[in-house]
Structures are given as structure tokens and as C-alpha cells.
C-alpha positions in Angstrom: -7.8 24.7 20.4 -7.7 20.9 19.7 -5.3 18.6 18.4 -5.9 17.1 15.1 -4.2 14.3 13.8 -4.3 13.9 9.6 -3.5 10.4 8.3 -2.1 10.9 4.8 -0.8 14.0 3.1 -3.0 13.7 -0.4 -4.9 16.7 -1.5 -7.9 16.6 0.4 -5.9 16.0 3.6 -4.2 18.9 3.0 -7.2 20.8 2.1 -8.5 20.0 5.5 -5.1 20.6 7.6 -4.9 24.1 6.1 -8.5 25.0 7.1 -8.2 23.7 10.3 -5.2 25.2 11.2 -6.4 28.5 10.1 -9.2 27.9 12.7 -6.9 27.7 15.4 -6.5 24.1 15.8 -3.2 22.4 16.0 -2.7 20.1 13.2 0.0 17.1 12.6 -0.2 15.4 9.2 1.6 11.7 9.0 2.7 10.6 5.9 3.8 6.9 5.2 5.9 8.1 1.7 8.6 10.5 1.5 6.5 13.2 -0.1 3.1 15.1 -0.1 0.5 15.3 -2.6 -0.8 11.4 -2.7 -1.7 10.8 -6.6 -0.7 14.0 -7.5 3.2 12.9 -8.2 6.1 13.9 -10.5 9.0 11.8 -12.6 12.0 13.8 -13.6 14.7 12.5 -15.8 17.2 14.0 -17.7 15.8 17.5 -17.7 12.0 16.0 -18.5 9.5 16.3 -16.3 6.1 14.4 -16.1 3.0 14.5 -13.6 2.2 10.8 -12.7 -1.6 12.0 -11.7 -3.7 14.2 -13.1 -2.8 16.5 -15.6 -5.3 19.0 -15.8 -7.9 20.9 -13.3 -11.3 21.4 -13.5 -13.0 23.7 -11.4 -10.4 25.7 -10.0 -12.3 28.1 -8.0 -12.4 24.9 -5.4 -8.8 25.6 -4.8 -8.9 29.5 -5.4 -11.7 29.5 -2.3 -9.1 27.4 -0.4 -6.3 29.9 -0.6 -9.1 32.7 -0.4 -9.9 31.3 3.1 -6.4 30.0 4.5 -4.4 33.2 3.5 -3.8 36.8 2.2 -2.0 35.5 -0.9 -4.5 34.1 -4.0 -4.1 30.9 -5.8 -2.9 32.6 -8.9 -0.2 34.7 -7.0 1.2 31.2 -5.9 1.1 29.1 -9.3 0.4 30.4 -12.8 -3.0 28.4 -14.0 -3.4 28.7 -17.8 -6.5 27.7 -19.6 -6.0 25.1 -22.1 -7.2 26.1 -25.7 -8.5 24.0 -27.2 -9.8 22.1 -24.5 -9.1 18.8 -26.3 -9.0 17.3 -29.5 -10.8 14.0 -30.4 -10.0 11.4 -33.2 -12.4 9.0 -34.0 -12.0 5.4 -35.2 -13.3 6.5 -38.8 -10.6 9.2 -38.9 -12.8 12.2 -37.8 -10.7 14.8 -36.1 -12.3 17.4 -34.2 -11.0 20.3 -31.6 -13.0 21.6 -29.0 -12.4 25.2 -27.5 -12.5 25.8 -23.8 -15.5 26.9 -21.9 -17.6 27.9 -25.0 -20.6 25.8 -25.7 -21.3 27.6 -28.7 -17.9 27.3 -29.9 -18.2 23.2 -29.0 -21.5 23.0 -31.4 -19.7 24.8 -34.1 -16.9 22.5 -33.9 -18.8 19.3 -33.8 -21.0 20.7 -36.7 -17.9 21.4 -38.9 -16.4 18.0 -38.0 -19.2 15.4 -37.8 -21.8 17.0 -40.4 -24.8 19.4 -39.3 -27.0 18.7 -36.7 -24.4 17.0 -34.3 -23.3 19.9 -32.6 -26.8 21.0 -31.9 -27.7 17.2 -30.5 -24.5 17.9 -28.4 -25.4 21.4 -27.2 -29.2 20.1 -26.3 -27.7 17.3 -24.3 -25.3 19.8 -22.4 -28.7 21.6 -21.6 -30.2 18.7 -20.0 -26.8 17.9 -18.1 -26.8 21.7 -17.0 -30.2 20.7 -15.4 -28.8 17.7 -13.6 -26.1 19.5 -12.2 -28.6 22.6 -11.0 -30.4 19.9 -9.3 -27.5 17.9 -7.7 -24.6 20.3 -7.5 -25.0 21.1 -3.7 -25.5 17.8 -2.3 -23.1 15.8 -4.4 -20.2 18.6 -4.2 -20.8 21.4 -1.5 -22.6 19.8 1.4 -22.1 17.0 3.7 -23.7 13.6 2.6 -27.4 14.1 3.5 -28.6 11.7 6.3 -31.6 10.9 3.8 -29.1 10.0 1.1 -31.3 7.7 -0.6 -33.2 10.3 -2.4 -29.8 10.6 -4.3 -30.2 7.4 -5.6 -32.8 8.9 -8.0 -31.1 9.9 -11.3 -31.3 13.5 -11.8 -30.7 13.5 -15.7 -33.8 14.7 -17.6 -33.7 12.1 -20.3 -35.7 12.4 -23.2 -39.2 10.5 -23.5 -38.7 8.7 -27.0 -41.8 7.1 -28.5 -41.6 4.1 -30.3 -44.1 2.0 -32.7 -46.0 -0.5 -30.8 -43.4 -0.6 -28.2 -43.5 1.3 -24.9 -41.6 4.6 -24.5 -38.1 4.7 -23.5 -35.8 6.9 -21.5 -32.0 6.7 -21.2 -30.6 5.5 -17.9 -27.0 5.1 -18.7 -24.3 7.1 -20.3 -24.1 4.8 -23.5 -28.1 4.8 -23.6 -27.7 8.3 -23.9 -25.2 8.3 -26.8 -27.8 5.5 -28.5 -30.9 6.9 -28.1 -30.1 11.0 -27.9 -26.8 11.6 -29.7 -27.3 9.1 -32.2 -23.9 9.6 -34.1 -21.4 6.8 -32.9 -19.0 9.3 -32.8 -20.7 11.6 -30.2 -21.3 8.6 -28.3 -17.7 7.7 -28.5 -17.3 11.2 -27.1 -19.5 10.7 -24.1 -18.5 7.1 -23.6 -14.5 8.8 -23.2 -15.7 11.0 -20.4 -16.7 8.3 -18.2 -14.0 6.0 -18.9 -11.2 8.5 -18.1 -12.9 8.8 -14.6 -12.9 5.0 -14.4 -16.6 4.6 -15.0 -18.5 1.8 -16.9 -20.4 3.7 -19.8 -22.7 0.6 -20.3 -23.9 1.0 -16.3 -23.0 4.4 -15.4 -26.0 6.5 -14.7 -27.2 9.3 -16.9 -26.3 11.6 -14.2 -22.5 11.2 -15.6 -23.4 13.6 -18.2 -22.0 16.2 -15.1 -18.7 15.3 -16.3 -18.6 16.9 -20.1 -21.1 19.6 -18.7 -18.4 20.7 -15.8 -15.4 20.7 -18.1 -17.1 22.3 -21.3 -18.6 25.2 -19.2 -16.1 25.9 -16.5 -13.1 24.8 -18.7 -9.8 22.8 -18.4 -6.5 24.7 -16.8 -3.0 23.7 -16.5 -0.7 24.6 -13.8 2.4 25.9 -15.2 5.3 23.5 -14.4 2.8 20.9 -14.0 0.0 19.8 -11.7 2.7 18.8 -8.8 3.1 22.5 -8.6 -0.3 22.7 -7.4 0.3 20.3 -4.7 3.6 22.0 -3.6 1.3 25.3 -3.2 -1.1 23.6 -1.1 1.9 21.9 0.9 3.3 25.2 1.5 -0.1 26.9 2.4 0.0 24.4 5.0 3.2 25.0 6.2 2.7 29.0 6.3 -0.5 28.1 8.6 1.8 25.9 10.9 0.4 22.6 9.9 3.1 20.0 11.0 4.4 17.3 8.5 5.9 13.6 9.4 7.1 11.9 6.3 8.1 8.3 6.4 5.5 7.8 9.1 3.1 5.0 8.5 0.0 5.0 10.5 -1.2 1.2 11.2 -3.8 2.0 13.7 -6.3 4.6 14.8 -6.4 4.6 18.9 -10.0 4.8 20.2 -11.7 4.9 23.9 -14.9 4.9 24.8 -16.3 5.2 21.5 -14.4 8.0 20.3 -11.0 8.4 18.1 -8.0 9.3 20.5 -5.0 9.4 18.2 -3.1 7.3 16.0 -0.3 4.4 16.4 2.4 4.5 14.1 4.4 1.4 12.5 7.3 2.0 15.1 4.8 1.5 17.8 4.7 5.5 18.4 1.4 6.7 19.6 0.5 10.0 18.6 -2.6 11.5 20.9 -5.6 13.6 19.4 -8.8 15.4 19.9 -10.0 14.5 16.4 -8.2 12.3 13.4 -9.0 12.9 9.7 -8.5 10.1 7.8 -7.0 10.9 4.0 -6.8 7.1 3.2 -9.5 4.3 3.2 -9.9 3.9 7.0 -10.9 0.4 7.1 -7.8 -1.4 7.9 -6.9 1.0 10.6 -9.7 0.4 12.9 -11.3 -2.5 14.3 -15.0 -1.5 14.4 -17.6 -1.1 11.7 -17.6 2.5 10.8 -20.8 2.2 8.9 -24.3 1.0 9.8 -26.7 -0.7 8.0 -28.3 2.9 6.9 -25.3 4.3 6.0 -23.4 4.7 2.3 -20.4 2.2 2.4 -17.3 2.2 0.6 -17.6 0.9 -3.0 -15.0 -1.2 -2.9 -17.2 -3.7 -0.7 -19.6 -4.3 -2.9 -17.5 -6.7 -5.3 -17.1 -3.9 -8.2 -14.0 -3.4 -9.4 -12.3 0.1 -9.0 -10.1 0.7 -12.2 -6.5 2.1 -12.2 -4.5 4.3 -14.8 -2.1 2.8 -17.1 0.5 5.7 -17.8 3.5 5.9 -20.5 6.1 8.9 -20.2 7.7 9.6 -23.2 10.9 11.7 -23.7 11.0 12.9 -27.2 13.5 14.6 -29.4 12.3 17.4 -31.9 10.2 20.7 -30.6 6.4 20.5 -30.7 5.2 21.5 -33.4 3.0 24.9 -33.3 -0.5 24.6 -32.7 -0.3 21.4 -31.2 -3.5 20.3 -28.8 -2.6 20.3 -25.0 -4.9 17.3 -24.9 -5.5 14.7 -27.5 -8.2 11.9 -27.1 -7.8 9.1 -29.4 -10.9 7.0 -29.1 -11.2 3.2 -28.8 -13.7 1.7 -31.8 -15.4 0.2 -29.5 -15.8 1.7 -26.2 -18.3 -1.0 -24.8 -15.9 -3.6 -25.7 -13.3 -2.0 -24.0 -15.3 -1.2 -20.8 -16.2 -5.2 -20.9 -12.5 -6.2 -20.9 -11.5 -3.5 -18.0 -14.5 -4.3 -15.6 -14.0 -7.8 -16.1 -10.3 -7.5 -15.1 -8.5 -7.7 -18.4 -6.8 -5.6 -20.5 -8.3 -4.2 -23.5 -6.5 -4.5 -26.9 -8.2 -1.3 -28.3 -8.3 1.4 -25.2 -9.2 4.8 -25.3 -6.0 6.8 -25.0 -5.5 10.3 -23.6 -2.2 12.2 -24.8 -1.1 15.1 -23.0 1.5 17.5 -24.5 1.9 20.4 -22.4 3.3 23.4 -24.3 5.6 24.1 -20.9 9.1 24.9 -20.9 9.6 23.5 -17.4 8.4 20.1 -18.7 11.6 19.6 -21.1 15.2 20.3 -21.0 15.3 22.6 -24.1 13.2 23.5 -26.8 14.6 21.0 -28.9 12.9 18.2 -27.0 9.3 17.3 -25.6 7.6 15.4 -23.0 4.4 13.4 -23.7 2.3 11.6 -21.2 0.2 8.8 -22.8 -2.7 7.5 -20.3 -5.5 4.9 -20.4 -8.1 3.3 -18.1 -7.4 -0.1 -17.3 -8.1 -3.0 -14.7 -6.8 -2.8 -11.1 -3.4 -4.6 -10.2 -4.9 -7.9 -9.1 -7.2 -9.0 -11.5 -4.7 -8.2 -13.7 -0.7 -8.8 -12.8 0.8 -5.5 -13.3 4.3 -6.7 -11.8 4.4 -8.7 -15.3 7.2 -7.0 -16.9 6.5 -8.6 -20.3 2.7 -7.7 -19.8 3.7 -3.9 -19.0 5.8 -3.8 -22.1 3.3 -5.0 -24.2 0.7 -2.7 -23.3 2.8 0.1 -23.3 3.0 -0.7 -26.8 -0.6 -0.6 -27.4 -0.7 2.9 -26.0 2.3 4.1 -27.8 0.9 2.8 -31.0 -2.5 4.5 -30.7 -0.7 7.7 -29.3 0.8 8.2 -32.9 -2.4 9.7 -34.1 -1.9 12.5 -31.8 1.9 12.8 -32.1 3.6 13.0 -35.5 6.2 10.8 -36.1 6.2 9.4 -32.5 8.4 6.4 -33.1 11.2 8.3 -35.0 11.3 10.8 -32.3 11.3 8.5 -29.2 14.4 8.7 -26.8 13.2 6.6 -23.9 10.0 6.0 -22.1 9.1 5.1 -18.6 5.8 2.8 -17.7 3.8 3.4 -14.6 0.9 1.0 -14.1 -1.7 0.5 -11.0 0.8 -1.3 -9.1 2.9 1.6 -9.1 0.0 3.5 -7.9 -0.7 1.1 -5.0 3.0 1.4 -4.0 2.9 5.3 -4.3 -0.3 5.9 -2.7 -1.5 3.0 -0.9 -4.7 2.3 -2.7 -5.6 -1.0 -3.0 -4.9 -2.4 -6.4 -3.7 1.4 -7.7 -7.7 2.2 -8.2 -8.6 5.5 -8.7 -11.8 6.8 -7.0 -14.4 8.4 -9.1 -16.2 11.4 -8.6 -19.7 10.5 -6.5 -22.7 10.6 -8.7 -26.7 10.5 -8.1 -28.6 7.8 -9.4 -27.9 4.0 -9.5 -29.9 3.7 -6.0 -26.6 5.7 -4.5 -24.3 2.7 -5.8 -21.8 5.5 -7.1 -22.1 7.9 -3.4 -19.2 7.9 -1.2 -19.3 7.3 2.7 -19.9 10.7 4.7 -17.3 12.7 5.9 -17.9 12.1 9.5 -18.3 8.2 10.8 -19.8 6.2 13.7 -16.4 6.7 15.5 -16.8 9.8 17.2 -14.0 12.2 16.5 -13.1 10.4 13.1 -13.9 11.9 9.9 -12.5 11.1 6.1 -11.0 13.5 3.6 -9.9 12.3 0.0 -11.3 10.7 -2.8 -12.4 7.6 -0.9 -15.0 9.8 0.8 -17.8 12.0 0.2 -17.5 13.5 -2.9 -15.4 11.1 -4.1 -12.5 11.1 -6.6 -10.7 14.0 -8.6 -9.0 17.3 -7.7 -11.8 19.5 -7.5 -13.8 17.0 -5.4 -10.8 16.2 -2.9 -10.7 19.7 -2.4 -14.3 20.3 -1.2 -14.2 16.9 0.9 -11.1 18.9 2.8 -13.4 21.6 3.1 -16.4 19.7 4.3 -14.6 18.3 7.1 -13.0 21.3 8.8 -16.6 22.6 8.3 -17.9 19.6 10.3 -15.0 20.0 12.9 -15.2 23.4 13.5 -18.9 24.0 13.2 -20.4 20.7 14.2 -22.7 18.3 13.0 -25.2 21.1 12.1 -22.4 22.3 9.5 -24.5 22.5 6.2 -21.8 23.6 3.6 -20.7 26.7 2.0 -23.5 29.0 1.4 
């Protein structure tokens, strides 16, 4: 039995802790804040309850597997997980309005044909077919296996872009999300639909590799799911599973240094000077500031934040509304920017976009509101991180909240009249809550672009130090965080020869 210290109580870190405890190790988690869950937070006021992080779950099989492998109670016996149908409603700049059913490719094709015109659905369906090929080619190395030592082969984009002949000019193939929209989908609204997926994950559609086609494919194939009571309930369930497996949590304990001796991690030092010895250390946070040595060599994938590219965050407005949620309202509505390219240009240059793509979440959940005569609504946009934009500026916060609320009016009838109060959350708040620099939110790892969207491996050049969570392989997002915990546990329990679940 090894002594294992886990830094942070985010979802990836807790997933690793639960699996390691089941394997017989003595696990202690040190968390700088007063609670668990990392970015999967909650805000409550006057009987209204809001998620402050992810609002939906994709690939629930990752957490089903976690619960199967760590105890007798299944995920569904611990929390209520419901499919969201329709999966999403989309409002485009020209007024087109379409609802896409959950996990039904045929239904999506039919809905797009009806709303956008004959042939639109067929083009989207054909695109999803190509996205499936990219998924089949990259699923295991990107999600289910430790990062390959020869990771550079993942620098090649697995998306089978169409070869398009042009008169008097050479043939071309789409290499980015924006090019897929322009050259393969052709309808600007379909392009906006795809751009919106990229932006929601913090990716620039002008430069994100075509392999980002995996993101809509995963959602529209495996579905969108909501945890009754809010996504914070999933974090609670994972935390309680850890407790049931005898994982110890120490809250309000900030790790300031990873101790090492003879080239191996030997524990952690806390802000109060306490040293906790360990045989293995799992960092659920970006570890660079905690060590005095270089954790990556010339041939390793390095943290994306070191390449100078800004990693966006989320701007969120929580709305307490009077009046009941109308029958048939969509759980999630995306109000698309009239120009996603211009929006991305602003965000990735470290400025605020004046016409952002806005996501509106309206859960039909009695647990999120004081009674049936009120409604809790969350409005979110992808924005530049704190630093390039001063999100401490109160006037800017309120002005930009006005921008998002105005856009959300396309999804929520009589929004202005119904508003009781609002709470604003910016990347500065995310940074304070999670410790992520600038309040950045990591995107999932993707193949292509010469590997620039991969994340560092779960093992490091400091023996005994492992990485879990969104800043490590396989990147950000709830399912990816859960898989990072699985990979770290496999590497510790089985050693370097571990090759992932079979």
C-alpha cells in the first residue's frame, strides 16, 4: 500500500483518488478552497440554485465506469441523470430557429432540412459521417490511453476532409473548423452551428483543426445529459464515493511546493509549512509553480499556456426570474453571433466581442428554483481570460452582462420584465475559485495542428509525480477529466506499461 497525495479536489483528481483507494492505496487530497469539485461549482440565493461550471454532461459512460469500478452503487443509483430533449435549440442571426433532437442523427438531419432548406441536413449528416471516421481513428489515443511516446503522429489531422476541385486552381481540403463550414457545409448557418461548438470549448474556429468535428459528433451521437439538481450533484456523488473508499480530504490546505529527493517526488509542502510525505503525488492542478525543475523535455508535449496563445474563460450571468418556465422550453438555446469569425478575432486577441455567441440554460428542475412561479436561467459566453481583459472592472462586468442578457432575450420570453436579480461571474472569479491562471478553461485535446492542442502526459520527468485534470492529457471537459483520473490510476497501479482500458 502506497501513500498517495492528491493536489486539488477537481473532478479528475477525485476520479483518480477513488480508483487508487479501491486499489488499496492510502489517499489524502489537499484542496486550497473550502470545498470539492473544482470548476463544477454552485451558487445559491433566495431559493435559486445555479451551476457555475459545466451545465450538461456528455459521454456519461466515463462516470458510469468510475462508479462501476469503485463500488456497488451505479451512477444512476447515486444521482438522477436525464437525457435532454431537444438536445439544443439554435437561433441564428437571420432569425432561423431550429431544435435538434438528442442522440438522433436522422432527427437532426430532418430538423435541419425543415428549418434551413432541403439539402442542409444531408450536408450536416455527411459531415457527421466524416467526423465519425476521425473519432474511430483517434478515440483511443486521445481519450482512452496514456499519451503516446511518439505523440507527434497525432499532429496529423484525422478528419477526412473532402477534396474539392477548382477550375484553373489546385484542389483544396478543409483544414480548420471555419473551412469545413465554408467549403463543405456551405450554408452560413451550418457554419455558425459548427463554429459555435468550437467556441463553446474555447477553440478559435478560424484556426482549430478540422478534427474539432469530434465535438459535435460526440454530442449528437452519445447525447446530452443533465444531472437532476444541477451538475454540482455529480461532483457531490464523486466526492461521496471517495469518502466511502476512505479517501481523506483536507480543505483550506494550499500546496505551495512538491517535495522531492533523488529525482523523485516525496510529498508536498503546505502554505502553513506542514510537509506531507508521500510515495506518489497526483497534481490535479497545473504543477509548474510547485516544482523547481523542468517537468518536460525537448521531446515532450508542453503546457499550452507556454506557447503564448491565450486560453479563454467563461463569462456567466445567473438570472433569477419571476414567472414559470413555459411549457416546451428548450433546456439549452444557443444564440449565434452574426459573425463567429469576428467574435473569435476579438476573444483570441484578448478583447471583448460585442456580438458574442451566447448559450442559455433553462433546466426544467424544481430543485433549481424556489417554486413553480419562478425560474433559474444561466447565460454564458466564451471570453478572453482575465489579464488581457480586466474582469475586475465593475463597469465592464455590468456592461458585458447587459450584452449577454440582451442576446438571451431571443431564448427567454419577456426576459427584462421577469428579471428579479442577476449575479455576474467572470474569468477573474474562476481564477479565484479554481486557481486557474486568468480563469482559463482548458479545451479537450485534439489531434492535428502538429500536436499544439495536445496536453502534457499524465506522467512527468519527476518520478512519482502524475498529472490529472483538464491541464493534462486528455484535456478539459467533464468526460476528459474523468478519463485523466482513470489513466493516472492505471499508470500508478500497473506501471509504465499500462495502455488504457480494453
